[in-house]
C-alpha positions, 0 to 999 in steps of 0.5 A, spaced: 234 577 201 242 578 198 243 573 193 250 570 195 251 566 189 251 572 185 256 576 189 261 570 189 260 570 181 262 577 181 267 577 186 271 571 182 269 575 175 273 581 178 278 578 180 280 574 173 279 581 170 284 584 175 289 578 174 288 579 166 289 586 166 296 585 171 298 580 166 297 584 160 301 590 163 307 586 165 307 583 158 307 590 155 313 592 160 317 585 158 316 587 151 318 594 152 324 592 156 326 586 150 326 592 145 331 596 149 335 590 151 336 588 143 338 596 142 343 595 147 350 596 144 354 590 142 360 592 147 355 592 153 353 585 151 360 582 151 361 585 158 355 581 161 357 575 158 364 575 160 361 577 167 357 570 167 363 566 164 368 569 170 362 567 175 362 560 172 370 559 172 370 562 179 365 556 181 368 551 178 375 553 181 372 553 188 369 545 186 376 543 184 379 547 190 374 543 195 376 537 191 384 538 193 383 539 200 379 533 201 385 529 198 390 532 203 395 538 203 400 537 197 396 532 193 398 533 186 393 537 182 389 533 177 391 526 179 384 524 180 382 527 173 388 523 170 386 517 174 379 517 172 381 518 165 387 512 165 383 507 167 385 500 167 392 502 164 393 507 169 392 501 174 396 496 171 402 501 170 407 504 175 405 511 178 408 517 174 415 517 176 419 522 181 423 523 175 418 525 170 415 530 175 420 533 180 415 536 184 412 530 186 416 528 191 416 535 195 408 534 194 409 527 197 413 529 203 408 535 205 402 530 204 405 526 209 405 531 215 397 529 215 395 524 210 388 524 208 389 519 202 385 513 205 379 509 203 372 511 206 371 510 213 379 508 215 383 512 220 387 517 219 395 516 219 399 521 223 405 524 221 408 520 227 405 514 225 409 514 218 415 516 221 415 510 226 413 506 220 419 508 215 424 507 221 421 500 223 424 501 230 425 495 234 419 495 239 422 495 246 419 495 253 417 502 256 422 505 261 416 507 266 415 500 267 416 498 275 421 493 276 416 490 281 411 490 275 409 483 272 413 482 266 407 480 262 405 487 263 411 490 259 410 485 254 402 486 253 405 493 252 410 492 247 405 487 243 400 493 243 405 497 240 407 493 235 400 491 233 399 498 232 405 499 227 403 493 223 396 495 222 398 502 220 403 499 215 397 495 212 393 502 212 398 506 208 399 500 203 391 500 202 391 507 201 397 506 195 393 501 192 387 505 192 390 511 189 394 507 184 391 501 182 383 502 184 382 499 177 385 493 177 381 487 176 379 483 183 379 476 179 385 472 183 388 467 178 393 461 179 398 466 177 397 471 182 398 466 188 404 462 185 409 464 190 404 463 196 406 457 200 401 453 204 401 450 211 395 447 212 396 445 219 396 452 222 392 455 217 397 460 214 399 463 207 406 465 206 408 469 200 415 469 198 420 475 197 427 473 196 432 476 199 427 478 205 428 472 209 424 467 205 429 461 207 428 461 214 421 462 214 420 456 209 425 452 214 419 455 219 414 453 215 416 445 214 417 445 222 410 447 223 407 442 218 411 437 222 416 434 217 422 436 220 423 438 228 429 443 228 429 449 222 436 450 224 438 443 221 434 444 214 440 445 209 438 450 203 437 444 198 432 441 202 428 447 204 428 450 196 428 443 192 425 437 197 418 438 196 416 439 203 411 445 201 406 446 196 404 453 193 397 455 192 397 455 185 397 448 185 390 447 188 384 448 184 380 454 184 375 453 189 381 451 194 385 457 193 379 461 195 378 457 200 385 458 203 385 466 202 378 467 205 380 463 211 388 462 212 392 467 216 396 471 210 403 474 211 409 477 207 415 480 208 418 485 205 425 489 205 428 496 203 428 495 195 435 497 193 438 493 199 434 487 196 437 489 189 445 489 192 443 483 196 441 479 190 447 481 186 452 479 191 449 473 192 448 471 185 454 474 181 460 475 186 459 468 188 460 462 185 453 459 182 453 456 175 446 457 174 446 464 174 452 465 171 450 461 165 443 463 165 444 471 166 451 472 167 453 470 160 447 474 156 449 480 160 456 480 159 455 479 151 451 485 151 453 490 156 461 489 156 465 493 151 470 488 149 469 481 153 474 476 154 473 469 151 473 466 158 467 471 161 463 470 155 464 462 156 463 462 163 459 468 165 463 470 171 465 476 173 458 480 172 460 488 175 454 491 178 454 497 173 452 492 168 447 489 172 444 495 173 444 496 166 441 490 165 435 491 170 434 498 166 434 495 159 427 495 156 429 490 151 433 485 156 437 479 153 434 475 158 428 476 162 427 478 170 428 474 176 424 473 182 430 475 186 430 482 183 422 483 181 418 488 184 415 486 191 408 488 189 408 484 183 411 478 187 405 478 192 400 482 189 398 486 196 392 490 192 389 483 190 390 479 196 388 482 203 394 480 207 393 480 215 401 482 216 406 485 212 413 484 216 419 488 214 426 485 214 429 490 218 425 488 224 425 481 222 426 478 229 421 482 233 415 481 228 417 474 226 415 472 233 409 476 233 406 473 228 409 465 230 404 467 236 398 470 232 398 463 229 398 459 235 405 456 234 410 453 239 413 458 244 419 454 243 419 455 235 423 461 233 425 464 226 432 462 224 437 468 223 443 465 220 445 466 213 445 459 209 448 461 203 455 465 203 455 465 211 462 469 210 459 475 207 457 481 211 449 482 211 448 487 206 446 494 209 445 501 208 452 503 207 454 497 203 448 499 198 451 506 198 458 503 196 455 499 190 451 505 187 456 509 188 459 505 182 453 508 177 451 515 175 446 519 178 442 517 172 442 510 173 441 511 181 435 515 179 432 510 174 433 504 179 429 508 184 423 510 179 423 502 177 422 500 184 418 506 186 411 502 187 415 498 192 417 504 196 410 507 196 406 501 198 411 499 203 412 506 206 420 506 205 424 512 205 427 515 199 434 512 199 439 517 197 438 525 198 439 527 191 434 523 188 428 526 186 
C-alpha cells in the first residue's frame, strides 16, 4: 500500500525547497540591480528625483484646483488657507479691503454669477436672486392675475415672493458670516444685545439701527405693548427717553437666552453711505446742542486749519469733509456713535439668528410683512413720517453722491472700506463705479 502521509510530506518539502530557491534567486537579482543602480551617474539620479518632485507638485496643484472649484468661480486664491491661519484674529477683523487687493472686487462680481459660498446643506443663491436682493424691488402683484381672480390670490403670490427674497437675503448674510467670521466666540453677552428692544406681549426683539427707521419701529413696539394707542401721536422724546421699552441687556443671562431662543428677532438695515450722510445731516447741519458739543467741538479743533473762536465754543458748522476725516481717523478725538457705527457691530447678525433682516429701501412692504408675521392687528401700520427736521428732504442716492463729491477719491474709497463688511453681509451694491 502507498504511504499517503509520506507522499504529503514529500510534496510539502519539495514546495518549500522550490520557494527557498526562488527567494534566493530573487535576492541575488535584487542585489545585482542595487549594485547597478548605485553605479548610475549622479545626473540620472537628479533626473529621477526631479521627475518624482514634479509628479508630487502636479498632484498638489490638482487638489488646490479642486478646492477652488468647490469654493466657486472667481473665489480668491488661498483665502481658505489664510482664514485657517488667522483664526480668531481674522474673525474679529474686517475682511481684506478692496483698497488693498484691487482684484478682489472683480473676483466678487464673478463669484456672484453662481454663488457657491454657502453653508453645508444650504440652497444655492442664483444670479437672479442676488440681483433681486441688491436692487430691493417693491413686491407687486402679478400682471397676469385675472381681474376675476380673488384678491387674496394676488396677495398670497406677493407675500410668497417677498418671503423668498427675505429668506435668500438671510442666506447671503450667513454665507458672509461663514466666510469671514466663522471663528468668533459663540457666547452671547449683555454687551451683544444692548441695542435690542424687547416687546413681551407679541414676543418680538428689535435691534435698533439708527437712521434706518428706528424711531418709527420703537413707536410701533410701544403700541404693540399696549402703552399707547396711536404711533403717530408719540413724540421723539417720548419714544427714545420715555422708558416705554426695555433693552435685552437689562435681563439676566437666563432670561436673555430664553427670549433669543423663543421670540421673533428682526432688524432693518440701510445702504451704508446713505446712512452716513443721513446721520451727518441730522446731527451736524441742524441745531443739536448735544452732538455739537460732544462731537462738533473736538472735530473742529483737530481738523480745521484756522478755526474761529465761535466755532470752537459752539461746535457748530462741522463740514462733511471734516466729519469724514474724523470717521477715518484711527486716533479720533472722540469715540464712535451709534448713528454711524457699522450695522453688523450694532446687531451682531453672525452671532444672533435673526428671523427677518429688512431693508429701509423697501420699508413699507417688508414692515407690513413682519407685522402680519407676528400677528399684529391689521390696522397697525409702521409710521412713515420724519419726526426730526421734517422739512428736510430724505437722504437719497443723489444726495449721497453730492455730499461725497466734496471729498477726495481716496477718502471715498476709505469710507467704503470702513463699511465693507456691511456691504458684504447685507448685500448692497458698490456705491460708486470708480471704487475698487
